[in-house]
N, C-alpha and C positions, 0 to 999 in steps of 0.2 A: 882656283880653289874648287875642290870637289864638294858634292852635296854633303858628304859626311863631315867635311871640315867647316862647314858654315856655322857661324855662331848666331845665337838667337838675339834679337834686339833687346837691349837693356840688361843683358846677362853676360858676365865675362866668361870667356872660354877658358875653363881650367886646364884644358889639355894644350900642350905645346904643339906647335906646328910640326909637321913632319909625318912620316908614316906611323900608323897605329900599330902598337905592339900588343898582341893579345897575351895576357899573363895566364898561366894555367890556374884553374880554380880548384882550390883545395877544399875538400869536404871533410869536416871533422866527424869522426864517428859519434853517433848519438848514444848517449848512455842513459838507460832508463833509471829514473829516480825512484828510490824506494817509496812505496805507497803508504801514506800516513792516514790512519783512520780519522775521519772528521768528528771532533767531539760534539758538534752541534746535533741536536735531534733531527732525524730525517723527517722531511715533510710528509704529511699524510698522502698516500698514493691516491691519485684521482682515478675514479672509475670512468673509463671511456667506452663509448659504444664501439663494439668490434667492427672492423671493416667489412664491407659487403663483399663476399667472395665473387670472383668473376664468373659469369655464366658459362655454361658448357659451350664447346665449339672449338674449332681450330684456332680461332683468333679471339683474344680478349682485349677489350678496349683498354688502352693504357694512355697515360698522359705523356706529354713530351719528356724527353730525356732530361733529367736535371743537370744543370751545368755544374762543372767542377767548382769546388770552393775557391774563393779568391786566394791568391798567393801573395806573399810579400817576401822581403829578403830573409825573414826569420820564420816563415811558415811554410810547411811542406804541403803541397796540394795532394789530396787523396782522391783519386777517382772514385766515383760512386756509380754503381750499376743500379738500374731500375729494379727495384725489388719491393716486396711487401714489408721489408724491415729497413729501418733507416738508422743512421747514427746521428746523435745530437752532438754538435761541436761548434767551433767558432764560426764555421761557415754555414751551419744549418743542421738538419737532421739527416743522419747517414746510418744505414743498417746493412751490414753484409748479408747476403742471401743465406749463408750457412749459420747464422748466429741467431739465437733466441733472445739475446739481450741487446739492449740499446746502450751505447757508450757515449758519454760526453767527452769530446776531445778538447784538449787544451790548445794553446796557440801553436804548439809544436805538433798537433795532430795525435797526441797520445791520449788514450782513454783515461778518463778521470774517475767516473763512477757509473757503474751499470744501473740502468733503469729498466725494470721489468715491465714490459707492456703486454705480457701474456694475459689475455682476458678469458674468462670462462665462456663457454658457448652459451650457457643459460644463466640469466641474471634477472633480478626483480627490481623494477624501478621504484625507488623510494619517493613517495609523494611529498611535496613541500608542505610543511605544517602551516595551517591558517592561524597565525598568531593573533590577529585582531578578534577573530571569533572566540578564541580561547579566553582572551582578556575580557571580552564582553560578557561571556558566560560567568566568569569569576566575579565580575562587578555585580551582575544581576543576582547571583547567589548571596553575595555579601549584603547587597541592598535588601533582599528579601528577609535575611536573618535580622538585620537591624530594624526593618519595619515591623517584623513580627514581635521582636522584643519590645520595641517602643510602643506598639499598639497595645500589647498586654499591660505594660506599665501605665499607659494613659487610661485604659479601661479600669484598672484597679483604682487609680486616683479618682476618676469620675464616680465610681461606685462609693468611694469613701466620702465624697462630697454629698451625694444624694442620700446615702444611708450612713451617717456617722456612727462609729462604734461607741458603745457605752451608753449610760443613762443621760437624761436631760441635765442641763446645767441649771443655774439659778434663774429665778423668775425675771422676765423682762417685760416692762410695760411700754408698749409701742403705740404711738398715736399716728393715725393716718388722717391727713388733712383733706378737706373737701377739694376734689379735682386734682389730687396728687397723682403724678404719672407713675407707671409701673417701675420705671428705672429708678425714680427717687425712692419708692418703697423698697426696692431691692438693695439700694445703697444704705438705707437706714437699717435694714435687717443685718447687713454686713457690719455696719458700725456698732451695732448693739450685740454682735456675737451670735445672733440667731442662726445665720448661715456663714460659712467660711468664705464663700466667693459669690458675690452678687451677680457677676456676669454669668457664671454657670447656672445659678438659680433662674436668671431671667430667660436664658435659652431653654432651660428645662420647662419653664412655664409655657413657652410657645408651643412646645411639643404636646402639651396637655389640652390643646384646644384654642390656640391663638392667644392674642393679647388678653390679659386678665385685668379686670377692674374690681376694686374692693371698696366696700362701704367706708365712709369716713367715721372715725371714732377711736375709742381706746381698746386695745387688744392686750390680753394677758398671754404672753408667749414664753418660751424657754430658750436658753442657749443650746446650740448644737442640736436643733430639731431635725428630724427626718423630713425630707422634702414633701412626700405625700401627706404626712401628718400636719405639716405647716400649712399646706394648701387647704386642707380641710378646715383648719382653724380660721384661716383668712376668709374662706367662702362662707363660713357660718356667721360672719358679721361681728361687729364690735360688741363688747360686753355692755350690758345696760349701764347707762351713766349713773354715777353716784348722784342721788337726788336728795334735796332737802325739802321736806314737807312743811308747807306753810299754810296754816288755817286762819282765815279771816272770818270771824263770826258775824252774822247779820246784826245790824243795829249799831255797829261802831261808827264813830265819826271818822273823818279823814285823819285828824290828829291822833286818835287812838289807833287807827290802822297803821300809821307811820311807826308808832312805837313797837307794834307787833313785828313789822317787817325788819326794823333795825335790830330787834332782839333775835329773830330767827335767821336773818341773813347778815352775818358780820361783814360781808363784802359791800353792803350798801353804805353809802356815805350820806349823812343827814342833809347836807346842803345840796348834793346831787339829787336826792330824792325830792326835795322841795321844788327844785327846778323842773324835774321830770313831771311833777303833778301839774305844772303850768303848760306843758307841751301841747301844741295844737293837735297832736295825734289823739288826745283824749277828748277832744270836742265831739259833741253828739249832734246829729242833724235835728233831733226833736227838742233840743235845748235852744230856744230861739235866740237868746242872748248868751254870748260867750262869758262865762263866769269862772273866776278862780276857785270857786267852791265846787268840788268834784263829788260831793255826796249825791247818791242816786245814779251816778254814771258808771261806777265800778261795781262789779258783781262780787259779793262776799261768797267765798267758797274755799275749798282746800286745793292748793296749787303745789305741784311738784316742780321744783326749780333745780335744773342741772347745776351741779357744783361749779362747773366752769362758766356758767352764766349767772352766778350768784352775785355778780357785781354790776349787772345790767338792770338798772332801775326802770328805765323806760320800757324795756321788753316785758317785764312782769306787769306793769300798769296797763300796757296795751292789751295784754292777754285778758286782764280783768274787764277792760272796756269792751273787747270783742265778745266776751262771755255774756255780758249784760245784753248786748244786741241779740245774741242767740236765744236767751231766755225770753225776751220780749217777743221774738218771732214765734217761738214755740207756743206762747200764750195768746197769740193773735192780738197783741196789745193794741195795735193801731185801730183795728176795727172795733174792739170792745170799748176802747176809750171814746171813740166817736159815738157809739150807742149811748154812753153815759153823758155825752155832751162836754167832754173834757179832752185835753191833749194828753199825749203819752207822758209828757213831762209832768203835767198836773197829777196824773195817776201815780207817778213815782213819788211825788210829794206826799200824797195820801198814804202810799205804801210805807214811806219812811216814818210817818206819824204812827201808823199801826205797829210798826216794828218796835217802837219805843213804848207803846201803851200795852200791848197784848202780852199775857203770860202763858196762855194756852192757845193752841191753834184754833179751837172751836170758837173762840171769841173774835178772831180776826175779821171774818166777813161781817160780824155784828158791829164791831167798831167802825168798819168802813161805812155801814149803813148810817150810823149816827153822824159821822162826818158829812156825808152827802146830804142828810136831812137838815143839818144845821146850816150848811152852805146854801141850801135851797131857801131857807128862811132868813138868810143874811144875818145869822147869829155868829158871834165870835166863837171860835172853837174851844177856847178855855183850856187848851192842852199845855200843861206846864213844861213838858219835855221840849217844846219849841223855844220857850223862854230860856231854859237851861242851855240850849244850844247857842243862843245869842250871847249869853254871858259867860260861856265856857265852863259850865258846871255839869257834872255827871249826875246820873240818877242817884237819889239818896241824899244829895247835898241840898240843904235848906235854901230856899229862895228868900231873899230879903224883900222888904217893902219897896226898896228902890228898884230891885229887879222887876218886880211885878208891875211897877208903875212907869217903867221906861217906855219910850216911844219907838222902840225897835220894831221893825216890821215882823220880827220873829216872836214878839210878845203877843201870844194868842189871847191874853186876857183883854187886850185893848184893840189890837188890829183885827180887821175883818178879812175874811177869805183865807186862802192858803198862804203859807210862808213863801218867800221869794224863791227858795230852792229846797230840795229835799234836805232833811236834817240828819240823815243817817244813811247807811248802806242797807237798803232793804233786800231781804232774801226772796226766794221764789214764792214761798207760801204767802207772804204779805203782799207781793205784787199781784198774785192770783186773787187774793181777797179784795184788793182795791179794784180789780177789774170785774169782780163778781161779788158784789155786796149782797147781804141777805135781802131777798126781795120783799117788798110790800110792808116792811116794818116801819112803825112810826116813832121809834126811839129817838130821844134827843139827849139822853144822859146815860152815864154808866159810872159805877163805883166798884172798887175792888173789895169783894166780900167773901171770897171762897165759896161762891154760889154753888148750892147743892152739894156742899162738902168737897168740891173740887178745888184743890190748892191753886190759888192764883186766878180763879175764875171771877168774872165781873157780874154784877147785877145791872140789868139794863132797864131804864125807866122812860116813860113817855111824859109824865107830868112832873112838875117841880116837887110835889109832895112825895111821890115815889122815890125821887132822887134823894131828898133829905133823909128819908128812912134808910136808904142804902148807905148814906154817908155816916150815919150813926153806927151802923155795923162796922164800917171801915175804920172808924175811930176806936171802936171797942177792940178791934184786932190790931190796933196801932199801925194801920197802914196809912191812915190819914191824920192830919193835924186837927 
C-alpha cells in the first residue's frame, strides 16, 4: 500500500482501493448579484489620524508582506499587494493601489460597501468635554441661587420678628419672679403674645450685650412689641407695686390697732393676726419678760403695704417692731433712760401714759415731769387711762366704782409705780418727751383747763390747793366729773 492509500486511524477510508482517478473540476461562472441598498442608517464615519507618509529616500520602511486571505471551498482568495490602501473583507483589510475607496468583501470576495478613508490633510482635534466640571458648576450655581433666595426670605422673617408691623396689641401684665432665668422670661413673653418667637428674642438679647437680667416685679407690656422697645421697658424695671396705705395713729391699744388693720387690709385674717402678735419675732431685748401684751413694742406710723403682701400679717408687724427700734436708736433712748435712772422699757411705759393724757405737744414733757416727780415721791400716779386699759374701756367711757377699786396692777389709783407694760402705742413725740422731761419743775398735779386759751392744754400744779382750783375749771368746762 502506498502512502497515498494509507488510512488514518479511527477514520474509515471513503475511497475504494485501486488507482486514484482525478475528475476534472468544473468551475461555475460567478454571477454578480444586484446590489441592494441597505435601509439601515449608515454609521457615523470615524475620523482617523492620517497615516504618516514615508520619508524621502530610495527605500521606505515597509512592514512584511501581508499573507493572502485564507481560502475555503466556497471562498476565492484574492492576493493583496502591499499598498497604502487596503480592502476590508472576510479575510481582513485589502485596498488595491489604484483605488481611493475601501471595499468590504463578502465570503465570495465581492465588494459589499465602499468605505471612504480619504482624510483631509489638516484637521482640528476636538477636546473631550469635562462633564464632571460642568455638572459641578451647574450644582454650584443652583445652590447659590437657592441660598440667596432662602437667605433673603430668612432675613425678611427675622426682621418681621424683631420689628413687627402694625400698632401694639392689647395690654399684657407680666410678672417676673425673683431669680427667674432669661429663658423662662422669654417663654412667658411668647406665651402672653408679647413676642412671636421666644428663641429668636433670646438670641437677639445675647447680641445686645450678653445675658440679660431683669428686676423681679410686675410689668405693663403690650402684644406684638418691637424688640428694642421691649428691652427698654424691661430694663426700666417693674412698675411701682400697688400699695395700700395703712395709718396706725399713736395712742391706740393693740386691740384698736387690729381693728384698723383688718379694716384696711382685707387680706388679713383675724385669727392669723392674733397668732402673729404672739410671734417671737416681735420680742424686744429691752422687755425683760416676754409678754403677750405688745403695746409699746410696735411703732405707730403710716405704712405702705404692697397689695401682693396684704395677707402677710407677720411681715407688717415685724416692720412696726423694727421701726420702733430705729426710733429709739435715733433718740439715743438707752443712754437717756440710764441718765433718768430707768430702763428703756420703763421709758416706753411713761411714753404710753403721756400719749393717753396729753392733748397738745407742749404739755408732753410737762406731764413726763409730773410722772417722774410722783414716782420719786412713791405716790400713785392716779392716771385713769391705765385703769381703762385694764378693764378694756376707751377714753370717754365712765369708770365705775368697781373699776377704780380693783386690785389690778394697772389701776393707778391704788397701785404704786408704773404699770406692768405700756398701755398704748406711743409716738415719737411722746417717747422724746419721756426721755427729756421738763427740767427742775416741782409739779405733782395737772388738770385739763384749756390753759391760756389753748384748747386741750393742762394747768400744772405743785400743791394740792392749786390742783383743786384747776379741777374746778375742768368741771366748769365739763372735762372732769
